Backbone as a ProteinNet text record, in pm:
[ID]
protein_1_A
[PRIMARY]
MRIFIPGAGRMGAWLVEELCLDHEVAVYDTDRRKLKYFLNVKRFLELSEAEAFKPELVINAVSLPNTLKAFDDVLPYLPKDCILSDIASVKTGLYEYYKGGGKRFVSTHPMFGPTFANVRDLRNENAIIIKESDEKGKGFFRDFYRGLKLNVYEYTFEEHDKTIAYSLSVPFASSMVFAACMKKQEAPGTTFRKHLDIARGLLSEDDHLLAEIMFSPYTVKQIEEINSRLTYLTHIIRGRDYEEMQKFLNQLRNNIK
[TERTIARY]
526.5	521	423	366	277.7	312.6	250.9	300.8	187.3	168	68.5	102.2	52.9	73	-9.8	24	-42.4	-48.9	-104.1	-109.1	-149.6	-248.6	-296.3	-267.3	-206.8	-187.6	-104.8	-24.6	-4.3	142.6	192.3	304.6	259.7	168.1	98	23.6	-31.7	-89.8	-38.4	80.8	177.1	218.2	288.1	353.7	260.2	122.2	36.6	-32.5	-19.3	-25.8	79.9	176.3	338.5	344.9	337.5	360.9	288.3	148.4	23.3	26.5	97.2	112.7	198.9	310.1	379.8	384.5	282	285.3	135.5	123.4	-24.5	-10.5	-111.5	-112.8	-175.9	-234.4	-311.1	-288.8	-409.7	-402.3	-487.2	-440.4	-506.1	-502.9	-605.7	-611.5	-689.2	-676.9	-809.8	-870.4	-882.3	-959.2	-965.5	-1122.4	-1156.8	-1203.7	-1249.7	-1258.8	-1162.2	-1011.6	-888.9	-880.4	-925.3	-942.3	-1025.6	-1131.3	-1229.8	-1185.1	-1084.2	-1017.3	-921.8	-898.1	-775.8	-841.8	-786.8	-823.9	-725.9	-763.4	-648.6	-595	-610	-589.3	-645.3	-637.1	-710.6	-688.1	-833.9	-821.1	-885.5	-831.8	-880	-908.6	-991.7	-1071.5	-1046.9	-985.2	-963.4	-799.7	-695.9	-568.9	-568.9	-658.6	-655.1	-683	-694.3	-738.7	-586.6	-500.1	-344.8	-318.7	-386.8	-322.2	-389.2	-470	-515.6	-378.3	-417.8	-285.6	-185.6	-129	47.2	140.8	160.5	210.9	369.6	488.8	593	674.4	597	672.1	568.8	598.6	508.4	583.7	505.2	589.9	510.1	547.1	469.5	496.1	362.2	371	257.8	225	198.8	240.4	169.9	254.1	407.9	456.7	587.3	576.5	494	492.3	414.7	331.6	266.9	320.5	462.3	541.7	547	580.1	605.2	508	421.4	280.8	196	218.7	167.9	219.7	381.2	428.6	389.9	360.6	346	176.1	87.8	-36.6	-16	54.7	9.4	87	179.7	311.7	179.9	110.9	55	-33.1	-19.2	-124.3	-33.6	140.4	271.6	324.8	331.3	415.6	557.6	623.9	746.1	849.9	895.4	928.4	910	801.9	765.9	855.2	937.1	972.8	963.9	996.5	930.7	1006.7	894.6	968.7	917.4	1016.5	942.8	983.6	931.4	992.8	1031.4	1032.6	987.4	1146.4	1107.1	1177.5	1295.5	1269.4	1391.1	1368.9	1457.1	1522.5	1531.4	1514.1	1568.9	1510.2	1538.5	1485.1	1400.6	1446.2	1417.5	1502.4	1595.1	1722.5	1698.5	1678.6	1658.9	1566.6	1427.3	1309.5	1330.5	1418.3	1403.6	1472.7	1608	1679	1627.5	1543.5	1485.6	1381.6	1311.1	1178.9	1242	1345.7	1416.8	1369.6	1305.4	1264.9	1329.4	1347.6	1427	1331.7	1417.4	1376.2	1471.8	1410.6	1471.7	1399.7	1499.3	1455.8	1511.1	1401.5	1484.7	1367	1430.4	1350	1370.3	1216.1	1196.1	1254.3	1348.2	1381.3	1270.9	1177.3	1074.1	934.9	863.7	699.9	606.4	509.9	387.2	368.3	385.7	361.1	441.4	591.9	691.2	722.9	734.3	794.9	695.1	692.2	671	653.3	523.3	582.6	558.7	503.1	500.7	690.2	787.7	879.6	984.5	1065.8	1143.6	1314.2	1316.2	1431.5	1553	1537.1	1601.8	1579.5	1490.5	1500.5	1570.3	1617	1692	1601.7	1681.1	1629.2	1761.1	1687.6	1840.7	1755.6	1848.6	1851	1962.8	1906.5	1964	2040.7	2186.4	2283	2280.1	2216	2209.1	2095.4	2000.2	1866.9	1908.6	1777.2	1836.8	1852.8	1945.7	1995	1883.9	1787.5	1657.7	1574.7	1551.5	1490	1546.5	1680.7	1719.8	1754.6	1745.2	1742.4	1629.8	1470	1359.3	1359.2	1408.7	1404.9	1473.3	1574	1710.3	1624.5	1557.9	1515.5	1384.6	1320.3	1179.9	1250.1	1296	1386	1434.4	1514.7	1559.9	1504.3	1385.9	1278.4	1205	1192.8	1149.5	1229.5	1374.7	1451.7	1531.3	1520.2	1581.2	1697.9	1799.8	1933.5	1916.1	1973.8	1968.3	2123.8	2091.6	2242.4	2206	2291.6	2304	2380.4	2301	2378	2381.9	2413.7	2369.9	2226.8	2219.8	2097.1	2156.9	2308.8	2317.2	2334.8	2426.7	2434.7	2323	2234.1	2090.2	2052	2021.3	1972.5	2078.7	2189.8	2284.7	2266.2	2232.6	2201.1	2081	2009.2	1843.7	1839.8	1919.2	1914.1	2010.9	2094.2	2121.8	2029.2	1979.1	1913.6	1815.1	1694.6	1576.2	1571.7	1636	1627.3	1655.9	1784.8	1834.4	1685.2	1665.8	1557.3	1443.2	1398.4	1303.7	1269.9	1391.1	1421	1401.2	1475.9	1487.2	1335.6	1273.2	1111.3	1024.8	1052.8	985.1	1005.4	1150.1	1174.7	1097.3	1107.6	1041	901.3	830.2	663.6	660.8	765.4	735.8	754.4	824.2	855.2	729.9	674.1	565.9	472.6	484	416.9	355.1	194.1	171.4	187.1	205.8	274.9	168.2	162.8	53.2	113.7	270	284.1	444.7	408.1	547.4	667	763.5	873.6	866.3	935.3	941.5	987.7	1094.7	1166.2	1125.3	1027.5	923	834.7	766.2	669.4	702.5	813.9	921.4	902.2	987.4	990.2	856.4	737.6	615	565.2	584.4	511.7	599.7	704.6	824.5	726.8	706.9	677.2	533.5	437.1	323.7	335.7	399.6	383.5	498	552.6	643.1	526.1	416.4	343	231.2	200.4	98.4	119.7	246.9	297.9	224.1	218.2	195.4	288	202.4	298.4	367.2	338.9	385.6	538.2	528.1	665	713.6	690	771.9	872.3	782.5	844.9	921.1	896.1	988.8	1148.4	1147.6	1261.4	1345.9	1275.6	1304.4	1381.7	1298.6	1360.5	1494.6	1508.2	1622.8	1717.1	1784.2	1913.3	2035	2022.4	2134.4	2086.8	1997.6	1911.6	1989.6	1980.9	2040.7	2154.4	2268.6	2411.7	2373	2256.5	2261.5	2185.6	2110.6	2031.6	2167.3	2206.2	2339.7	2428.4	2464	2506.3	2443.5	2337.8	2257.2	2237	2206.4	2207.2	2374.5	2497	2626.8	2613.7	2581.1	2599.8	2490.7	2372.6	2302.6	2354.9	2421.4	2519.8	2634.4	2663.9	2805.8	2716.7	2606	2528	2542.8	2429.4	2364.3	2501.5	2630	2739.7	2795.3	2799.2	2825	2731.8	2595	2516.8	2499.7	2525.2	2543.1	2667.3	2731.8	2873.2	2879.7	2770.3	2773.9	2923.8	2984	3077.4	3088	3095.4	3116.4	3194	3327.5	3441.9	3382.2	3365.7	3302.6	3192.1	3144.9	2989.7	3010.7	3129.3	3164.9	3216.2	3334.7	3377.6	3303.4	3159	3054.2	2992	2953.3	2871	2964.9	3094	3141.1	3162.8	3203	3193	3053.3	2951	2845.5	2794.1	2851.6	2843.7	2955.1	3071.2	3159.8	3056.7	2974.9	2903.3	2805	2760.6	2629.7	2680.8	2755	2856.3	2793.7
-2005.1	-1885.3	-1793.3	-1750.1	-1676.4	-1516.5	-1432.4	-1302.7	-1233	-1098.3	-1021.5	-899.4	-858.8	-725.1	-612.3	-528.1	-391.8	-313	-287.2	-232.3	-296.8	-246.4	-311.7	-273.2	-194.2	-128.2	-177.8	-139.8	-219.5	-342.8	-276	-342.6	-471	-385.8	-487.1	-620.3	-577.5	-669.7	-750.9	-726.8	-818.1	-939.7	-835.4	-931.4	-1054.6	-981	-1091.4	-1218.8	-1156.7	-1259.6	-1381.6	-1357.1	-1408.4	-1483.4	-1420.6	-1506.2	-1633.8	-1563.7	-1656.8	-1813.6	-1835.1	-1962.7	-2075.2	-1984.6	-2053.4	-2069.6	-1959.7	-1937.6	-1925.5	-1874.9	-1848.9	-1657.9	-1628.8	-1467	-1395.2	-1283.8	-1156.9	-1063.4	-973.4	-855.8	-759.1	-636.2	-535.7	-436.5	-310.3	-179.6	-105.5	20.7	136.2	100.5	104.3	124	-45.7	-76.7	-217.2	-282.6	-139.1	-181.4	-282.6	-228.9	-327.2	-480	-517.7	-633	-730.5	-689.6	-739.3	-891.5	-825.3	-967.4	-1046	-1047.1	-1149.6	-1261.3	-1405.2	-1552.6	-1631.1	-1711.3	-1786.8	-1703.3	-1597.6	-1553	-1451.8	-1443.6	-1371.1	-1234.7	-1169.9	-1049.5	-1011	-902.6	-834.9	-681.5	-676.5	-546.3	-439.1	-524.1	-432.8	-497.8	-403	-441.2	-512	-509.3	-599.1	-734.9	-795.1	-916	-979.3	-887.2	-955	-1022.2	-992.3	-1074.1	-1215.3	-1244.5	-1379.2	-1467.2	-1391.1	-1447.1	-1476.2	-1383.2	-1420	-1433.2	-1335.7	-1320.7	-1319.8	-1387.4	-1423.2	-1332.1	-1231.4	-1150.1	-1061.6	-944.3	-843.6	-725.3	-741.9	-651.1	-560.5	-445.9	-304.5	-235.1	-243.2	-215.3	-62.3	-35.6	113.9	241.3	325.9	445.2	492.1	524.5	571.3	703.9	782.3	874.3	802.8	702.8	679.8	505.5	499.8	389.6	449.8	448.9	455.7	446.9	533.2	527.1	376.7	328.5	166.9	80.3	96.6	25.5	46.8	206.3	203	165.5	149.8	112.8	-47.8	-146.2	-245.9	-313.9	-247.1	-300.1	-385.9	-330.2	-346.1	-492.4	-573.5	-665.9	-769.8	-743.2	-853.6	-912.1	-1025.2	-1130.7	-1077	-1088.7	-998.8	-1040.5	-1183.1	-1292.5	-1199.1	-1135.2	-1110.8	-1029.4	-1037.6	-994.4	-847.7	-730.2	-623.5	-635.3	-536.5	-566.7	-430.9	-380.9	-237.8	-267.4	-197.9	-209	-65.7	1.5	155.7	188.9	291.5	292	426.7	497.9	577.2	521.1	523.5	448.3	566.5	680.5	785.2	763.1	733.6	744.7	605.2	489.2	386.7	293.7	306.9	288	309.3	409.1	497.9	431.4	452.5	373.2	239.7	119.3	-17.6	-37.4	45.5	23.2	66.9	199.7	239.9	145.4	53.6	-21.1	-110.9	-215.6	-297.6	-465.6	-421.7	-576.3	-579.9	-748.5	-762.5	-716.5	-691.2	-653	-672.5	-631.4	-661.3	-598.2	-460.5	-349.7	-431.7	-401.7	-477.8	-354	-354.9	-267.6	-360.8	-382.1	-433.5	-311.2	-329.3	-199.3	-229.1	-244.2	-198.5	-193.6	-193	-136	-193.5	-248.7	-278.1	-189.2	-57.7	29.8	11.8	-57.1	-81.2	-205	-262.8	-396.6	-500.6	-620.3	-758.7	-825	-795.7	-901.3	-1030.4	-1063.4	-1232.2	-1304	-1196.9	-1240.8	-1125.7	-1140.9	-1015.8	-1092.3	-1140.2	-1192.8	-1104.1	-979.1	-854.2	-730.3	-745.4	-680.7	-689.9	-553	-622.6	-586.4	-594	-580.5	-598.9	-470.9	-491	-496.2	-582.9	-620.8	-559.7	-459.4	-412.7	-509.8	-452.7	-540.7	-554.6	-435.8	-422.6	-511.4	-581.9	-683.5	-782.4	-827.9	-947.2	-1082.2	-1149.9	-1281.1	-1396.2	-1394.6	-1483.8	-1410.1	-1286.2	-1223.5	-1189.8	-1171.1	-1156.3	-1291	-1383	-1528.6	-1539.9	-1489.4	-1528.5	-1456.9	-1349.9	-1248.8	-1279.9	-1332.3	-1363.9	-1495.3	-1594.7	-1712.9	-1668.8	-1576.8	-1523.5	-1462.3	-1361.5	-1270	-1345.5	-1428.9	-1496.1	-1642.3	-1696.1	-1753.3	-1678.9	-1573.9	-1488.5	-1453.7	-1491.6	-1465.3	-1355.5	-1282.2	-1116.9	-1131.2	-1022.8	-1003.7	-996.4	-991.8	-939.6	-921.6	-788.3	-701.6	-668.2	-675.4	-617	-503.7	-358.2	-267.5	-189.5	-124.5	-66	49.5	51.6	190	312.3	327.6	456.6	446.3	310.3	301.3	247.9	239.9	215.5	358	430.9	568.1	685.7	616.8	685.6	654.6	504.9	457.2	506.1	499.7	542.4	699	774.5	918.5	910	809.1	809.2	725.7	623.4	575.3	571.7	605.2	682.6	854.4	905.8	1032.8	1122.2	1074.4	1103.7	1097.4	955.2	951	1000.1	1008.2	1104.4	1254.4	1298.5	1416.2	1462.9	1359.5	1338.8	1396	1293.4	1276.4	1407.9	1440.4	1536.3	1678.9	1688.9	1784.9	1787.9	1658.4	1674.5	1671.4	1646.4	1654.3	1789.2	1895.8	2008.6	2139.7	2068.2	2110.9	2056.6	2003.7	1945.1	2013	2018.2	2017.7	1936.8	1985.2	1865.1	1858.2	1717.2	1676	1635.8	1698.4	1631.3	1505.2	1468.7	1343.8	1323	1273.3	1279.9	1162.1	1172.9	1034.8	943.7	834.4	701.7	758.6	816.7	831.1	942.5	1043	1128.8	1036	925	848.7	790.3	729.7	631	741.1	829.6	933.9	964.7	991.1	1034.9	916.4	798.3	668.9	671.2	671.3	691.1	766.7	893.9	1033.5	987.8	944.7	906.8	794	714.6	603	670.2	702.3	775.1	883.4	975.8	1050.2	972	856.3	791.3	743	764.3	714.4	783.3	770.1	838	942.9	1044.3	1200.6	1177.6	1133.1	1121.3	1029.4	899.5	871.9	930.6	1027.6	1052.9	1169.4	1269.3	1363.1	1337	1212.9	1124.8	1113.8	1052	990.5	1146.6	1283.2	1362	1437.3	1413.6	1507.9	1429.8	1322.5	1227.4	1334.6	1335.9	1402.1	1387.1	1292.4	1246.7	1308.4	1363.2	1361.6	1506.9	1618.3	1736.6	1731.8	1651.7	1650.3	1596.1	1521.2	1473.7	1565.9	1644.1	1735.7	1828	1889.8	1958.5	1911.8	1782.1	1741	1737.4	1700.2	1717.1	1893.1	1966.8	2121.1	2131.5	2076	2118	2075.1	1971.2	1887.1	1957.8	2000.7	2073.3	2213	2265.9	2402.4	2405.9	2269.8	2269.2	2208.8	2111.6	2154.4	2246.5	2331.7	2470.1	2545.8	2524.4	2607.4	2584.2	2442	2364.1	2403.9	2408.7	2429.5	2589.7	2675.7	2835.5	2839.1	2798.9	2800.4	2708.6	2626.7	2521.9	2439.7	2397.6	2372.3	2169.5	2140.2	2047.5	1958.1	1976	1915.1	1874.5	2022.9	1976.7	1831.1	1915.5	1807.7	1647.5	1641.1	1530.8	1447.5	1543.5	1480.5	1428.8	1524.1	1486.9	1380	1334	1209.3	1101.1	1112.7	991.2	976.2	1088	1021.6	1003.7	1028.3	987	848.6	798.8	683.7	564.3	633.7	552	509.4	634.6	628.1	493.5	443.9	397.8	255	231.9	78.7	-18
1498.2	1553.6	1554.5	1701.9	1678.8	1674.6	1567.5	1547.1	1534	1590.4	1582.4	1501.8	1411.3	1328.6	1336.2	1402.7	1392.4	1256.2	1212.5	1099.4	949.8	879.3	739.9	685.3	632.3	501.5	404.1	288	196.5	245.3	310.8	366.8	497.9	562.7	677.1	619.8	490.3	446.3	360.5	319.6	216.7	341.7	431.1	575.7	630.1	640.8	687.6	610.8	435.5	350.4	334.1	342.5	315.7	477.4	577.6	708.6	736.5	722.6	740.2	700	544.6	521.8	621.3	684.2	804.2	931.5	978.4	1112.4	1156.8	1247.5	1335.5	1324.7	1239.5	1250.6	1280.6	1370	1409	1341.5	1291.5	1247.5	1302.1	1311.9	1346.9	1265.4	1280.4	1251.6	1269.2	1295.2	1344.1	1229.7	1100.7	1016.7	998.9	1050.4	1051.6	909.4	794.4	692.9	613.3	621.1	610.4	654.7	696.2	808	690.8	660.8	596.2	475.9	399.8	313.7	327.1	460.3	495.3	540.4	489.3	525.3	635.4	671.6	750.6	879.1	937.3	1000.8	1111.2	1216.1	1346.6	1292.3	1346.8	1285.8	1435.9	1501.9	1624.8	1612	1653.5	1705.4	1760.7	1850.5	1959.2	1970.5	2052.9	2038.7	2196.7	2274.3	2414.8	2333.9	2232.8	2193.2	2193.9	2179.7	2163.7	2291.4	2437.3	2543.2	2556.8	2505.1	2497.1	2397.2	2280	2147	2217.6	2299.7	2360.3	2218.5	2156.3	2038.6	2072.1	2049.9	2051.1	1959.4	1890.4	1817	1759.9	1758.4	1686.2	1584.5	1491.4	1372.2	1334.6	1379.1	1390.7	1214.4	1178.4	1027.6	988.8	1096.1	1091.4	1027.1	988.5	921.9	984.3	942.4	1019.9	1127.8	1095.1	1234	1366.9	1352.6	1453.3	1485.9	1476.4	1507.8	1655.1	1701.9	1857.5	1922.6	1878.7	1943.5	1960.8	1791.2	1785.7	1886.6	1956.8	2044.3	2189.8	2211.6	2349.5	2342.2	2252.1	2276.5	2312.6	2252.6	2264.3	2359.3	2429.3	2465.8	2622.3	2654.5	2780	2806.8	2657	2599.1	2564.2	2593.6	2530.6	2622.2	2593	2714.5	2712.5	2839.9	2882.8	2740.9	2721.7	2621	2461.6	2456	2314	2244.5	2117.6	2053.6	1999.3	1969.7	1928	1796.3	1689.1	1540.6	1453.8	1388.8	1294.6	1125.1	1064.7	927	866.9	962.5	927.1	846.7	720.6	667.9	672.5	813.5	851.6	998	1069.6	1210.6	1293.8	1277	1388.3	1494.6	1607.1	1734.8	1809.2	1669.8	1706.1	1836.4	1784.8	1901.5	2021.7	2042.6	2201.1	2257.7	2182.7	2214.2	2244.8	2210.9	2193.6	2335.7	2356.4	2444.1	2583.1	2573.1	2710.8	2734.4	2664.6	2693.7	2773.5	2679.2	2777.9	2709.9	2638.7	2587.9	2449.2	2397.6	2295.2	2155	2043.4	1932.5	1827.6	1726	1605	1451.7	1410.5	1345.5	1190.7	1084	964	866.8	726.4	627.6	489	434.2	318.5	229.1	116.1	40.9	-74.1	-58.4	-180.2	-136.8	-215.2	-177.7	-262.2	-233.4	-379.4	-435.9	-434.3	-586.2	-703.4	-663.7	-741.4	-802.7	-662.8	-691.8	-699.2	-776.1	-824	-649.1	-586.8	-476.8	-517.1	-578.8	-640.3	-724.7	-741.1	-771.5	-730	-602.7	-524.6	-560.9	-628.6	-658.8	-676.4	-736.5	-726.4	-665.3	-533.7	-420.4	-333	-200.9	-72.8	0.1	161.7	234.2	374.6	471.2	571.9	698.2	762.2	896.9	983.5	1082.6	1182	1270.7	1280.2	1366.1	1478.5	1577.8	1686.1	1744.6	1662.4	1681.2	1789.5	1819.8	1875.4	1792.6	1824.8	1752.4	1673.2	1783.4	1747.9	1632.3	1670.3	1582.4	1439.9	1438.4	1300.7	1212.4	1315.9	1230.3	1176.1	1257.5	1180.1	1086.5	1060.4	926.5	830.5	870.9	834.8	726	744.7	719.4	623.2	649.3	595.1	474.5	472.3	345.3	231.1	328.4	243.7	144.9	232.3	173.9	64	55.9	-85.7	-191.2	-157.4	-276.3	-217.4	-146.5	-131.8	-49.1	-124.1	-60.1	57.4	143.9	284.9	340.6	390.7	424	579.5	638.8	797.1	823.9	861.6	859	1023	1056.2	1232.6	1183.8	1267	1274.3	1201.2	1242.5	1180.8	1048.6	1018.3	868.2	761.3	851.5	746.5	713.5	787.5	774.8	678.3	683.3	604.3	466.2	427.7	293.4	239.5	352.8	253.2	232.5	332.4	244.8	129.7	70.6	-27.4	-123.7	-119.5	-194.7	-244.1	-118.1	-113.2	-189.8	-79.6	-102.8	-224.1	-266.4	-424.2	-533.9	-533.8	-662.9	-608.4	-472	-463.5	-495.5	-464.5	-516.3	-631.8	-704.3	-871.6	-894.2	-885.1	-898.6	-852.2	-773.4	-703.2	-779.9	-813.9	-901.9	-1025.8	-1068.3	-1230.4	-1198	-1114.3	-1123.9	-1097.4	-1025.9	-988.5	-1137.8	-1238.6	-1356.8	-1426.1	-1437.1	-1532.8	-1596.3	-1746.1	-1811	-1912.2	-1970	-2027.1	-2162	-2179.4	-2318.7	-2383.7	-2523.4	-2646.5	-2672.5	-2731.7	-2757.9	-2685.6	-2565.3	-2485.8	-2531.7	-2507.9	-2555.9	-2447.8	-2511.4	-2422.4	-2276.7	-2282.2	-2146.7	-2059.5	-2092.9	-2042.9	-1967.5	-2059.4	-2008.2	-1874.3	-1875	-1793.9	-1663.4	-1663.6	-1570.2	-1510	-1582.7	-1545.2	-1468.7	-1538.4	-1443.6	-1327.6	-1353.7	-1152.4	-1027.8	-1119.7	-1041.7	-969.6	-1061.5	-1013.5	-926	-946.3	-836	-682.4	-750.5	-581.4	-498.2	-606.1	-523.7	-461.6	-521.6	-471.2	-321.4	-277.5	-139.5	-36.8	77.6	199	192.5	234.4	265.9	349.7	502.4	617.9	571.5	496.5	472.6	383.7	299.1	208.8	265.2	342.5	460.1	543.1	620.8	674.7	639.5	547.9	444.8	378.8	372.2	325.9	426.4	555.6	656.6	771.2	675.6	771.3	776.1	907.7	934.7	794.7	732.9	657.1	450.2	464.4	354.7	279.2	364.4	321.3	245	280.1	224.7	107.3	44.6	-44.5	-154.7	-75.3	-153.8	-231.2	-103.7	-162.7	-278.3	-269	-366.9	-526.8	-485.1	-625.9	-687.1	-555.6	-637.5	-662	-642.9	-717	-839.6	-864.2	-1006.6	-1061.9	-1029.2	-1116.9	-1170.1	-1055.7	-1086.8	-1172.7	-1174.2	-1264.1	-1407.9	-1429.7	-1569.1	-1636.7	-1557.6	-1590.7	-1682.2	-1567.9	-1653.2	-1804.2	-1810.4	-1915.6	-2046.9	-2015.4	-2082.9	-2128.6	-2051.4	-2075.9	-2156.5	-2135.9	-2223.5	-2356.7	-2397.4	-2469.8	-2494.9	-2390.4	-2357.4	-2445.8	-2538	-2602.4	-2542.7	-2509.3	-2445.4	-2334.2	-2250.5	-2090.9	-2063.6	-2146.2	-2148.7	-2161.2	-2270.2	-2315.5	-2175.7	-2114.3	-1959.1	-1867.9	-1882.4	-1757.9	-1797.9	-1921.1	-1976	-1932.5	-1948.7	-1920.4	-1813.6	-1709.3	-1594.8	-1520	-1583.4	-1525	-1607.1	-1696.6	-1752.3	-1666.7	-1615.4	-1522	-1338.2	-1345.8	-1239.7	-1206.7	-1334	-1304.5	-1366	-1437.2	-1466.6	-1358.3
[MASK]
+++++++++++++++++++++++++++++++++++++++++++++++++++++++++++++++++++++++++++++++++++++++++++++++++++++++++++++++++++++++++++++++++++++++++++++++++++++++++++++++++++++++++++++++++++++++++++++++++++++++++++++++++++++++++++++++++++++++++++++++++++++++++++++++++

């Protein structure tokens, strides 16, 4: 398959390297310096070069705030039967965009990033394919992700964003609060160091990505749940209530079984 990937950031570069082994791949980025290390792929300096390439699939891997603009910019150079694709971590507005454009589309979300995941061994990682997507596009990504040993799930656009609000916004918020309360430790313990590593990894991500995940319409409910639990824990600590603390800890253990 001829695949065009606009966006050569960390996820875009990973896609290029994985897909070029079995497909004809072209890549483009507004920062030309990001293109110089790619081998066995076509490196476009202008978007208009996509017209001669005639891609069958475009995987939009630009930063989240620029996703729709990137589609608009490349559309004039695409064949009519080209499938549009995104890997956005928040899908708000994408379904309406796809339906309004009238082109076939496939929306997926690799539930990992190069910051934390071992991209050479993804057996314990997950990917989501959006149910409303084109069947041919879903088949392509299903085969691609399963070939990498990823666990593949299918959700609707709405189900996806609700899941992300829970699975990303909760740990993201926890890490942000940890970093906000940070004090320098001369002799940090093991647990502290692990949390610090996670916080540093999170804050190395793109600010727009973090903001868009936290700004999901489903995130506020999760933050309110965190506040409720913290209020309860504060009540237990202030009262030095050992019996209530035991109940609370047992509940936590049941939650994470």
